[in-house]
C-alpha positions as CSV (number, residue, x, y, z in Angstrom):
1,M,160.9,-190.8,4.6
2,G,164.7,-190.2,4.7
3,D,166.5,-187.0,4.9
4,A,166.2,-184.5,2.2
5,F,168.8,-184.3,-0.4
6,I,169.4,-182.5,-3.8
7,R,169.3,-184.7,-7.0
8,H,169.9,-181.8,-9.5
9,I,170.9,-178.1,-9.6
10,E,170.4,-176.1,-12.8
11,L,171.7,-172.6,-13.4
12,L,168.8,-170.7,-15.0
13,G,170.6,-167.3,-15.5
14,Y,171.2,-164.1,-13.4
15,E,169.3,-161.1,-12.2
16,K,170.5,-157.5,-12.0
17,R,169.0,-155.9,-8.9
18,F,169.0,-152.2,-7.9
19,F,168.0,-152.3,-4.3
20,P,169.4,-151.7,-1.7
21,S,172.2,-151.0,-4.3
22,Q,173.1,-152.5,-7.7
23,H,174.2,-156.0,-7.5
24,Y,173.9,-159.4,-9.3
25,V,172.4,-162.7,-8.2
26,Y,172.4,-166.2,-9.9
27,M,169.1,-168.1,-10.2
28,F,169.2,-171.7,-9.6
29,L,166.5,-174.4,-10.1
30,V,167.1,-177.0,-7.3
31,K,165.4,-180.4,-7.7
32,W,164.9,-182.3,-4.4
33,N,164.5,-186.0,-3.8
34,D,160.7,-185.5,-3.0
35,L,160.4,-184.3,-6.7
36,S,159.8,-180.7,-5.7
37,E,161.5,-177.9,-7.6
38,K,162.5,-174.6,-6.1
39,V,164.1,-171.5,-7.5
40,V,166.8,-169.9,-5.2
41,Y,168.9,-166.8,-5.7
42,R,172.6,-166.5,-4.5
43,R,175.3,-163.9,-4.9
44,F,178.6,-165.3,-6.1
45,T,180.3,-164.0,-3.0
46,E,177.9,-166.3,-1.0
47,I,178.7,-169.2,-3.3
48,Y,182.4,-168.8,-2.9
49,E,182.2,-168.7,0.9
50,F,180.1,-171.9,0.8
51,H,182.8,-173.4,-1.4
52,K,185.6,-172.4,1.1
53,V,183.7,-174.0,4.0
54,L,183.0,-177.2,2.0
55,K,186.8,-177.4,1.4
56,E,187.6,-177.0,5.1
57,M,185.0,-179.7,5.9
58,F,186.6,-182.2,3.5
59,P,190.4,-181.5,3.4
60,I,191.2,-184.9,1.7
61,E,188.6,-184.5,-1.1
62,S,189.6,-180.9,-1.6
63,G,193.2,-181.9,-2.3
64,D,194.8,-180.0,0.8
65,I,196.6,-183.1,1.8
66,N,197.4,-184.7,-1.5
67,I,196.4,-182.8,-4.7
68,E,195.9,-186.1,-6.6
69,N,192.9,-187.0,-4.2
70,R,191.0,-183.8,-5.1
71,I,187.4,-184.5,-6.3
72,I,185.8,-181.2,-5.1
73,P,185.6,-179.0,-8.2
74,H,187.5,-175.7,-8.5
75,L,185.8,-172.3,-8.2
76,P,187.6,-169.1,-9.0
77,A,187.6,-166.3,-6.4
78,P,185.3,-163.3,-6.8
79,K,186.8,-160.2,-8.4
80,W,187.2,-157.0,-6.5
81,F,184.3,-155.5,-8.6
82,D,181.8,-157.9,-10.3
83,G,180.2,-156.3,-13.2
84,Q,177.6,-157.6,-15.6
85,R,180.3,-159.0,-18.1
86,S,182.0,-161.0,-15.4
87,T,178.6,-162.2,-14.0
88,E,177.6,-163.4,-17.5
89,N,181.0,-165.0,-18.4
90,R,181.0,-167.0,-15.0
91,Q,177.7,-168.8,-15.9
92,G,179.4,-171.7,-17.6
93,T,181.8,-172.3,-14.7
94,L,179.0,-172.2,-12.2
95,A,176.8,-174.6,-14.2
96,E,179.7,-177.1,-14.3
97,Y,180.4,-176.6,-10.7
98,C,176.8,-177.4,-9.7
99,Y,176.8,-180.6,-11.8
100,A,180.1,-181.8,-10.3
101,L,178.8,-180.9,-6.8
102,V,175.6,-183.0,-7.0
103,N,177.6,-186.0,-8.4
104,L,180.2,-186.0,-5.6
105,P,179.9,-189.0,-3.0
106,H,176.9,-188.8,-0.8
107,K,178.8,-187.9,2.3
108,I,179.6,-184.5,0.5
109,S,176.7,-183.9,-1.8
110,R,174.1,-184.7,0.8
111,C,175.8,-183.3,3.8
112,L,174.0,-180.6,5.9
113,H,176.2,-177.8,4.6
114,V,175.1,-178.4,1.0
115,V,171.4,-179.0,1.8
116,S,171.2,-175.9,3.9
117,F,172.8,-173.6,1.5
118,F,170.4,-174.4,-1.4
119,K,167.3,-174.5,0.7
120,V,164.7,-171.9,0.1
121,R,165.0,-168.8,2.1
122,H,162.5,-166.0,2.9
123,D,164.2,-163.6,0.4
124,D,163.9,-166.2,-2.4
125,M,160.1,-166.1,-2.0
126,N,159.8,-162.4,-1.4
127,P,162.8,-160.5,-2.8
128,V,163.5,-157.1,-1.2
129,T,162.2,-154.5,-3.6
130,D,161.4,-150.8,-3.5
131,S,158.7,-149.2,-5.7
132,Q,160.8,-146.0,-6.1
133,V,163.8,-148.0,-7.5
134,K,164.2,-149.5,-10.9
135,K,162.7,-153.1,-11.2
136,P,165.1,-156.0,-11.3
137,E,166.3,-157.2,-14.8
138,V,166.4,-160.9,-15.4
139,F,168.8,-162.5,-17.9
140,L,168.1,-166.1,-18.6
141,L,170.8,-168.5,-19.8
142,P,170.2,-169.2,-23.5
143,K,168.7,-172.6,-24.1
144,D,171.3,-173.6,-26.7
145,S,174.2,-173.0,-24.1
146,K,172.6,-175.6,-21.9
147,Q,173.7,-178.4,-24.2
148,S,176.4,-179.5,-21.6
149,L,176.9,-181.9,-18.9
150,T,174.0,-180.4,-16.9
151,D,171.5,-181.8,-19.4
152,I,172.6,-185.5,-18.5
153,T,170.4,-185.5,-15.4
154,G,167.2,-184.2,-17.0
155,P,165.5,-182.2,-19.8
156,I,165.5,-178.4,-20.0
157,V,163.3,-177.3,-17.1
158,L,161.7,-174.1,-18.4
159,Q,158.5,-175.0,-20.3
160,T,156.6,-172.4,-22.4
161,Y,152.9,-171.9,-21.7
162,R,150.3,-169.7,-23.2
163,A,147.9,-167.3,-21.5
164,I,144.3,-168.2,-22.3
165,A,142.9,-164.9,-21.0
166,D,143.8,-161.5,-19.6
167,Y,144.8,-161.5,-15.9
168,E,145.2,-158.5,-13.7
169,K,147.6,-159.0,-10.8
170,S,146.4,-158.3,-7.3
171,S,149.8,-157.9,-5.5
172,T,153.3,-156.9,-6.2
173,S,154.5,-160.5,-6.3
174,E,152.1,-161.4,-9.1
175,M,152.5,-160.7,-12.9
176,A,149.8,-159.4,-15.2
177,L,149.1,-161.3,-18.4
178,K,147.4,-160.6,-21.7
179,A,145.6,-163.4,-23.7
180,G,148.2,-165.0,-26.0
181,D,151.3,-164.1,-23.9
182,M,154.0,-166.8,-24.1
183,V,155.7,-167.3,-20.6
184,D,158.4,-169.6,-19.3
185,V,157.3,-171.5,-16.3
186,M,160.2,-171.5,-13.6
187,E,158.4,-173.1,-10.7
188,K,155.2,-175.0,-10.4
189,S,153.7,-174.9,-6.9
190,E,150.9,-177.3,-5.7
191,N,148.9,-174.4,-4.5
192,G,148.0,-173.3,-8.0
193,W,150.4,-170.3,-8.3
194,W,153.3,-170.7,-10.9
195,F,156.3,-168.6,-10.9
196,C,156.8,-167.3,-14.6
197,Q,159.1,-165.3,-16.7
198,L,157.9,-163.0,-19.5
199,K,160.7,-161.1,-21.2
200,N,162.2,-159.0,-18.3
201,K,159.2,-159.5,-16.0
202,R,158.7,-162.3,-13.5
203,G,156.1,-163.1,-10.9
204,W,153.4,-165.4,-9.7
205,V,150.6,-166.4,-12.2
206,P,147.5,-168.6,-11.6
207,A,148.1,-171.9,-13.3
208,A,144.3,-171.8,-14.4
209,Y,145.3,-169.1,-16.9
210,L,148.0,-171.1,-18.6
211,E,147.8,-173.9,-21.1
212,P,150.6,-176.1,-22.6
213,M,151.4,-175.6,-26.3
214,D,151.3,-179.2,-27.3
215,G,147.8,-180.1,-26.1
216,P,145.1,-179.3,-23.5
217,D,145.8,-182.3,-21.3
218,E,148.2,-181.8,-18.4
219,S,150.6,-184.9,-18.4
220,E,151.7,-183.9,-14.8
221,E,148.2,-184.1,-13.5
222,Q,147.6,-187.1,-11.3
223,E,144.7,-189.6,-11.7
224,P,142.0,-189.6,-9.0
225,N,142.9,-191.6,-5.9
226,Y,139.6,-192.7,-4.4
227,A,141.3,-194.3,-1.5
228,G,142.1,-190.8,-0.4
229,E,145.0,-189.1,1.5
230,S,144.2,-187.7,4.9
231,Y,144.7,-183.9,5.3
232,V,143.9,-181.3,7.9
233,V,142.3,-177.9,7.1
234,Q,144.6,-175.1,8.1
235,K,142.4,-172.2,7.0
236,S,138.6,-172.0,6.9
237,Y,136.9,-171.4,3.5
238,T,133.3,-170.6,2.6
239,A,132.2,-172.2,-0.7
240,V,131.3,-169.7,-3.5
241,E,130.4,-172.2,-6.2
242,E,127.9,-175.0,-5.8
243,D,130.6,-177.7,-6.3
244,E,132.9,-176.3,-3.6
245,L,132.9,-177.3,0.1
246,T,132.8,-175.1,3.2
247,L,135.1,-176.2,6.0
248,K,136.5,-174.9,9.2
249,E,140.1,-175.0,10.5
250,G,140.9,-178.3,12.1
251,D,138.5,-180.4,10.0
252,T,140.0,-183.8,8.8
253,I,139.2,-184.6,5.1
254,E,140.5,-187.0,2.4
255,V,142.0,-185.6,-0.8
256,I,140.9,-187.8,-3.8
257,H,142.2,-185.7,-6.8
258,K,145.1,-183.2,-6.9
259,L,144.5,-180.7,-9.8
260,L,147.2,-178.3,-11.1
261,D,145.1,-175.2,-10.7
262,G,145.4,-175.5,-6.9
263,W,141.7,-176.7,-6.4
264,W,141.7,-180.2,-5.1
265,V,138.8,-182.5,-5.0
266,I,138.3,-183.6,-1.3
267,R,135.9,-185.9,0.6
268,K,134.3,-185.1,3.8
269,D,132.3,-188.2,5.0
270,E,130.3,-189.0,1.9
271,T,130.3,-185.5,0.4
272,T,132.9,-184.3,-2.2
273,G,133.8,-180.9,-3.6
274,Y,136.6,-178.5,-4.5
275,Y,138.7,-176.9,-1.9
276,P,141.9,-174.7,-2.1
277,S,144.9,-176.8,-1.7
278,M,146.9,-174.0,-0.2
279,Y,144.7,-174.2,2.9
280,L,145.4,-177.9,3.5
281,Q,148.1,-179.7,5.4
282,K,148.9,-183.4,5.2
283,A,147.9,-185.2,8.4
284,G,150.8,-186.1,10.7
285,E,153.1,-183.5,9.2
286,E,154.5,-180.3,10.8
287,N,152.6,-177.1,9.8
288,S,154.3,-175.7,6.7
289,V,151.6,-173.4,5.6
290,K,153.5,-170.1,5.5
291,S,152.0,-166.8,6.7
292,E,152.2,-165.3,3.2
293,L,150.2,-168.2,1.8
294,R,147.6,-168.0,4.5
295,N,147.2,-164.3,3.9
296,R,147.1,-164.7,0.1
297,S,143.7,-165.5,-1.5
298,A,143.2,-168.8,-3.2
299,P,143.9,-168.8,-7.0
300,P,141.1,-168.6,-9.4
301,R,139.5,-171.7,-10.8
302,R,139.6,-172.5,-14.5
303,S,135.7,-172.8,-14.6
304,T,135.4,-169.1,-13.3
305,I,137.7,-167.6,-16.1
306,R,135.6,-165.5,-18.6
307,N,136.5,-165.0,-22.2
308,A,139.0,-167.8,-22.0
309,K,140.2,-168.7,-25.5
310,S,142.2,-171.9,-26.1
311,I,144.3,-172.7,-29.2
312,H,143.3,-176.4,-28.9
313,K,140.2,-177.7,-30.5
314,Q,139.7,-180.4,-27.8
315,G,139.0,-179.1,-24.3
316,R,140.6,-180.2,-21.1
317,K,139.3,-183.4,-19.6
318,Q,137.0,-182.8,-16.7
319,I,135.4,-185.0,-14.3
320,S,131.9,-184.2,-12.9
321,Q,131.2,-184.1,-9.2
322,E,128.7,-186.8,-9.7
323,T,131.4,-189.2,-11.0
324,Y,133.6,-188.2,-7.9
325,R,130.6,-189.0,-5.6
326,R,129.7,-192.2,-7.4
327,N,133.2,-193.6,-7.4
328,S,133.8,-192.5,-3.8
329,K,130.6,-194.2,-2.6
330,K,131.6,-197.4,-4.4
331,Y,135.1,-197.3,-2.8
332,I,133.6,-196.6,0.7
333,Q,131.1,-199.4,0.3
334,S,133.8,-201.8,-0.8
335,R,136.0,-200.8,2.1
336,W,133.0,-201.4,4.5
337,N,132.4,-204.8,2.9
338,M,136.1,-205.7,3.3
339,Q,135.9,-204.7,6.9
340,G,132.7,-206.7,7.4
341,N,134.1,-209.8,5.8
342,S,137.3,-209.7,7.9
343,Q,135.1,-209.4,11.1
344,N,132.9,-212.3,10.0
345,K,136.0,-214.4,9.3
346,A,137.3,-213.6,12.7
347,N,134.0,-214.7,14.3
348,V,133.9,-217.9,12.5
349,I,137.4,-218.8,13.7
350,I,136.4,-218.0,17.2
351,E,133.3,-220.1,16.9
352,K,135.3,-223.0,15.6
353,N,137.9,-222.7,18.2
354,E,135.6,-222.4,21.2
355,P,134.2,-226.0,21.0
356,Q,137.8,-227.4,20.5
357,E,138.9,-225.8,23.7
358,N,135.8,-227.1,25.7
359,K,136.0,-230.6,24.3
360,A,137.2,-233.4,26.5
361,K,140.2,-235.4,25.4
362,A,139.4,-238.1,22.9
363,Q,139.0,-241.7,24.4
364,P,140.5,-244.8,22.8
365,A,138.2,-247.0,20.8
366,V,136.9,-250.2,22.5
367,P,138.1,-253.3,20.5
368,P,135.4,-255.8,19.5
369,R,134.9,-258.9,21.6
370,P,136.8,-261.9,20.2
371,S,134.9,-264.9,18.9
372,K,134.4,-268.2,21.0
373,D,136.8,-270.2,18.6
374,L,139.5,-267.5,19.0
375,I,139.3,-267.7,22.8
376,L,139.5,-271.5,22.8
377,N,142.5,-271.5,20.5
378,R,144.5,-268.7,22.0
379,C,143.6,-268.3,25.7
380,T,144.6,-270.6,28.5
381,E,142.2,-273.0,30.1
382,R,141.8,-270.9,33.1
383,T,140.8,-267.9,31.0
384,W,138.4,-269.6,28.8
385,R,136.7,-271.4,31.7
386,K,135.9,-267.9,33.3
387,I,134.6,-266.4,30.1
388,L,132.6,-269.2,28.6
């Protein structure tokens, strides 16, 4: 796979923080070329410093040599004191700046300076907070104000989901829910934890507790892949339910179905079962399982939620483990048959080739003996006297 680059940046709003002192940060949803979507937080002073360095890197495109050649967008300098009003008023300018930035020539929009600035930092995942200080306040950009150039590259990102049951948070980075709460999903992670917004609150929520408003089926959920993808277990887990698997760190398995609640169906030899995706790493890739994920418990499964109440008459489509096992067995058997046929074909070719190599070169055919009349008519007297 090639180098990472950004395909879209969308301004979600801004956040007012009170630790270590009162300040404002902008929230950006960054869409990458691998289809992942990450939320990052940046102060305007950081963005302006980034902009200044970008202009220095590309003096022609920034118009320093000839103003007519400028293609890098303008960005006003920060004020001596940025209050909430100036932070709010600057949102439109920033949204247009991000749209123009991503659509610049690749040598600019995909350069290391741009990619590095919008990569997820540790503070983006775990913002510095203090329990004794007032919690941050989040101000989302109104949806109707997003009807601008930024909508050309994709639909509105924030999707509304409904909580199907009460959820009590177990850490400060999570958010508690009541059945029926309507939340905006800001980031969907494969590990089953989704970053959500509820009024002025935000935090991680188990995807199993959320359902889309338009129907029970998750359109983003992939179909089973019985060919399987090779993964390596990064953290041991002991099965709690009958349809789960117990594995040790270092085991190699095959993922055959990736589910949104973070519990993937995997295959170990000829056995299938559920396993937390946050404890798995794709084979051949560098270890990217972060320490905070390794220390966090796996999200709850949908089947373990009590008193769950859906607004949809039809339930979610579920595949039984027997179906997974049966289809896996068929696939493995067909794979073995294909391997066996290829080996047999190879053997047949060898058997056919061996006699050809050992055979002597073909001899010319012996012509038939000429008749007596033919000898008398065509041969000399000396010849036919010797033969007859």
